[in-house]
Steps between C-alpha positions, in 0.01 A plus 500: 500500500333834435685829516284636784672279758820573689783251444728409789807285436707336773838344410766361731618202696233241582393516863196427715236768548564719196151469357329548836703810583420672171131411489452602863652841432263547207194383695575747780488783243168403345651343188327203339722234340349388168767258378822350635762277340826375645793284397850400609782440253867440583433613856342828390144569619259702288148615580292708262188644657223709343284706733220754494640812666214731402362508855821469702527711814842646423676685220697332223826638639419373849434152364825504301693598812328237715571222250858619454555493877343154521725377219806631684391323818443172314809527279303504172433752223139624476392708201162670453342611171179699532262537202604864465864389462413338169339792316810540281688173475878497481686229308857380545639323193764240583739421214816314407627548143210437259336830403180410314259475795639810671480696176136398450416596857668838483351579160149403615532745787638771271206448262248531783393135467591405856310634800801501733837661552822318416672619815834321469690242296704260711767281345737229611729631221525856369457414129155658474575820689526698172148387404359613834686831463348550153154494660613708800439218749742444792718189477643313798751216469461251787724225360858409578766441232345162418142628495390360835248751638527641850143439615531725804593784265219398264243514780631839609456637146148355470411658833663835420304528175176377665453231237159342442590257220828325422531422128769245413592618150718196423673512839706183487524434871289310751357716779507361853196475731628815676403696186213293362309488829511880535340547157254212489291519179691816408791351305445420132748301292508401134638157414591386147287185488141387532512420868482254661709362212874578502544687830840626610794602288542475121132449424536560125774237486278259691221557248736442208641180648152363572394563140182696577295636210361790701691697763409809695548734794329546835452799732427391854504605863818400681490260794775324691458200265702567184280576197192353668315818593146576378494552122361834380554510122662287230594526133595232246698468178575226245834318506632419149682169454838659444471789747806561716485595867588857402215508247260379769624781724445755222144376454433493871644827623233730349236275654679507835466879501135478390393246761700683768328832431157338485555336839612829652198677352265235642658541841489880496136495388418262787346282230652171612485314830717218627370214713645157575767527234270615218400837363163603364344814363289686750129535429550876463754451218398484135676201340495676163736767637780251558687224322591227744590241237437464128421801284145538371599385151678193632208410724257535208709252303457228764295201380160456659475124447498214538440499872437211737122477450387151407133591451594772250743267323226237454254760368755625247613154387394393147262212469682169480500357148322168460732202487408218262417169667746233378206257480355703212797420274 
């Protein structure tokens, strides 16, 4: 969906008439709905709507107030993001204890390689607060003593910092629909396997136990289905025969950070679109500017044959040698 459309997100308890009430309000204000998607998960309703507000007969603030009042009447949360709201994107990095992805993200911003602000680091433990402090980024701990995050607090922080993109920098917790639905196609995770292989916990151990020769990492959009969101970028590495799980992790972690940053860059550049569970580069994006999978050198090393082409195989086949007739002996 292009950046010149307004995004309206509705999240709350499932009830009759939600869609009609919202679309009617928009129609009455001269707003044309371009795209609408809705889902229900664990009793939570979500609708994401994209609309052309360029010719609406009210101000942005008036529309925000009207939708907020409607949400209060219906008992749901309605959020509006106008195109002008996204001129400078704000990222929240969610972390647990592993530092490598957060470090890469913070350093990319410090080096001027990321066209967004790292507005806040949010943890379910406080282990990485010193790293956030070193880059002068606020840190908020939303976890209890066991690391279970308080999602109400998390949503408050995301709202307070006006977050556009949630970056799960090795955040080892599953987010509920209450969070995921509010940031549809705006949560990026990095998983230490070549999804869809080895989803869930202990992916490097799964790879080791299955005896794979090649393992990898995947950056993807988060959905309510664990590790099944649209894949954005992937990286691979060889698995030696005698490699331990820790050695696999050491090989994979730099690639986790690399794929994670590339996915974030693609998103911020509006270079990738997501549709029906798959991502693709937009026509306006130059594929040479991004690395979605293999590096150029690795891709050049790929064999170009044989392929399943019988006509070509017959043309390239040597002439059959003559076989002596036994009767001639």
